[in-house]
Backbone bond lengths (Angstrom), bond angles and torsions (degrees), N, CA, C in turn:
res aa  C-N    CA-C-N  psi(-1)  N-CA   C-N-CA  omega(-1)  CA-C   N-CA-C  phi
1 M - - - 1.454 - - 1.519 108.33 -
2 D 1.323 116.59 139.62 1.459 120.16 175.88 1.531 109.44 -107.49
3 C 1.317 115.65 177.91 1.474 120.68 -175.22 1.526 112.28 -64.57
4 V 1.322 117.59 -35.29 1.468 120.33 179.62 1.526 109.83 -63.61
5 D 1.331 116.80 -46.28 1.464 120.31 177.21 1.523 110.75 -61.29
6 F 1.323 116.15 -42.40 1.461 121.86 -179.80 1.526 110.64 -56.03
7 V 1.333 116.12 -51.15 1.470 121.49 -177.51 1.530 110.49 -59.67
8 E 1.324 116.33 -40.33 1.464 119.71 -179.40 1.528 112.75 -67.43
9 L 1.332 117.21 -21.68 1.465 120.99 -174.79 1.523 114.76 -104.35
10 V 1.323 117.75 -0.23 1.466 120.42 -175.87 1.527 112.17 -57.12
11 T 1.310 118.14 -45.78 1.466 119.02 -177.63 1.530 111.56 -65.88
12 D 1.336 117.54 -38.01 1.466 119.48 176.03 1.530 110.54 -61.75
13 F 1.324 116.21 -41.84 1.465 120.34 179.06 1.526 110.59 -61.93
14 L 1.310 116.96 -47.71 1.463 120.56 -178.15 1.523 112.18 -67.54
15 D 1.321 116.83 -29.53 1.465 121.02 178.23 1.530 112.27 -82.32
16 G 1.346 117.13 -7.52 1.459 120.36 -176.93 1.518 112.10 69.80
17 A 1.334 116.35 28.40 1.462 121.53 -174.94 1.523 112.20 -111.49
18 M 1.315 116.61 33.01 1.459 121.21 -175.40 1.530 109.50 -112.23
19 P 1.343 117.53 133.83 1.467 119.12 174.80 1.532 111.01 -57.99
20 Q 1.314 116.63 150.87 1.461 122.11 -172.51 1.535 112.64 -56.35
21 E 1.310 118.45 -45.99 1.471 120.91 -178.56 1.528 111.28 -64.76
22 Q 1.315 116.56 -40.57 1.461 120.52 178.21 1.531 110.38 -66.02
23 E 1.316 116.45 -39.95 1.459 120.57 177.95 1.533 110.95 -63.41
24 R 1.328 117.02 -38.64 1.462 120.62 177.64 1.527 110.31 -61.05
25 R 1.322 117.57 -45.52 1.470 120.91 178.76 1.533 111.07 -65.49
26 F 1.321 116.29 -37.75 1.459 122.09 178.19 1.525 110.26 -60.46
27 V 1.328 116.37 -49.21 1.465 121.85 -178.69 1.529 110.83 -66.26
28 E 1.320 117.11 -38.17 1.469 120.12 176.55 1.525 111.11 -61.55
29 H 1.324 116.12 -44.19 1.466 119.41 177.77 1.524 110.41 -63.17
30 L 1.304 116.49 -43.41 1.458 121.72 179.56 1.523 111.33 -57.10
31 A 1.318 117.17 -39.49 1.466 121.77 -178.80 1.526 112.22 -67.55
32 E 1.333 116.89 -22.34 1.463 120.97 -175.90 1.532 114.10 -106.27
33 C 1.313 118.60 -8.56 1.465 120.79 -171.80 1.530 110.85 -126.08
34 S 1.316 115.73 105.13 1.467 119.22 -178.40 1.531 111.87 -67.47
35 G 1.326 117.54 -29.52 1.464 120.02 177.83 1.517 111.59 -64.53
36 C 1.315 117.18 -43.60 1.461 120.76 178.28 1.524 111.17 -71.13
37 E 1.311 116.34 -31.57 1.465 119.87 175.10 1.534 109.56 -61.71
38 R 1.322 117.22 -43.87 1.468 121.03 177.22 1.524 110.69 -64.73
39 Y 1.324 116.55 -40.63 1.458 120.80 179.72 1.531 110.57 -60.36
40 L 1.323 116.47 -46.14 1.463 120.65 178.17 1.525 110.61 -63.17
41 D 1.321 117.44 -39.67 1.459 121.36 177.93 1.529 110.86 -62.77
42 Q 1.326 117.15 -38.39 1.465 121.07 177.69 1.530 110.57 -62.36
43 Y 1.316 116.23 -42.68 1.461 119.84 176.42 1.524 110.58 -60.17
44 R 1.318 115.69 -45.97 1.470 119.35 -179.55 1.522 111.55 -63.04
45 Q 1.328 117.44 -38.31 1.462 120.83 177.41 1.521 110.56 -65.47
46 T 1.312 117.05 -38.76 1.461 120.87 177.87 1.520 110.50 -63.02
47 I 1.314 116.23 -43.82 1.464 120.27 178.47 1.526 110.34 -63.79
48 A 1.319 117.02 -41.60 1.467 120.62 179.53 1.530 110.87 -63.77
49 T 1.328 116.51 -35.91 1.462 120.74 -178.51 1.519 111.87 -76.46
50 T 1.327 116.72 -42.83 1.464 120.18 -175.23 1.514 113.49 -92.78
51 G 1.328 116.54 -18.92 1.455 120.20 -179.46 1.514 113.89 87.81
52 E 1.332 117.57 -1.13 1.458 120.39 178.89 1.521 109.57 -159.25
53 L 1.304 115.50 165.51 1.459 120.34 -176.68 1.516 111.80 -73.51
54 T 1.313 117.63 -43.87 1.460 121.10 -178.91 1.525 109.19 -130.58
55 P 1.321 117.26 84.42 1.462 119.67 -176.90 1.524 111.81 -67.50
56 D 1.325 116.07 131.49 1.458 120.55 176.23 1.524 110.83 -82.78
57 H 1.317 114.82 -34.48 1.463 119.91 -177.42 1.523 107.93 -125.32
58 I 1.302 115.57 113.16 1.456 120.69 178.55 1.524 107.10 -130.90
59 S 1.302 116.23 134.81 1.459 119.90 -177.35 1.524 110.05 -68.28
60 D 1.313 115.87 158.34 1.464 120.14 177.65 1.528 110.97 -60.82
61 D 1.339 116.82 -38.25 1.464 119.90 178.29 1.521 111.43 -62.53
62 A 1.330 116.99 -44.89 1.466 120.57 179.48 1.526 110.67 -65.18
63 R 1.314 117.03 -40.62 1.465 121.00 178.43 1.527 110.49 -61.37
64 Q 1.325 117.04 -44.65 1.458 120.49 179.28 1.523 111.60 -65.18
65 H 1.335 116.83 -38.32 1.463 121.39 177.17 1.525 110.36 -61.46
66 L 1.322 116.96 -45.41 1.461 120.61 179.16 1.523 111.72 -65.00
67 L 1.325 116.86 -44.22 1.466 119.67 179.60 1.522 111.21 -61.64
68 A 1.317 117.13 -40.08 1.466 120.31 177.82 1.527 110.54 -64.29
69 A 1.325 116.36 -40.57 1.470 119.94 178.52 1.514 111.20 -65.01
70 F 1.329 117.52 -42.56 1.461 121.35 -179.77 1.529 110.97 -63.64
71 K 1.313 116.74 -38.77 1.466 120.24 -179.71 1.521 111.58 -64.70
72 G 1.337 116.58 -25.86 1.451 120.47 -179.77 1.515 113.88 -80.56
73 W 1.325 117.40 -14.51 1.467 120.38 179.58 1.510 109.63 -77.22
74 Q 1.309 116.06 139.88 1.456 120.82 179.74 1.513 109.48 -116.07
75 R 1.319 115.14 142.99 1.467 120.56 174.48 1.518 108.29 -80.88
76 Q 1.291 115.19 138.77 1.461 119.91 177.69 1.497 109.99 -126.66
């Protein structure tokens, strides 16, 4: 699995909707790629902040808080 595939599958992984073999490859990639590990952590932080994976209704204050947090993340 490469990083592009990983990014496309993050929501399936978090929803527990991934076939077992695909999940195994996902986890193997995660163990070897610190960039994807950070990406997954960002998703988890977003869920922790908003309370859901894809919020339909988010306040302007919460949106601004998230945008400020995202701007502070650096790619390595």
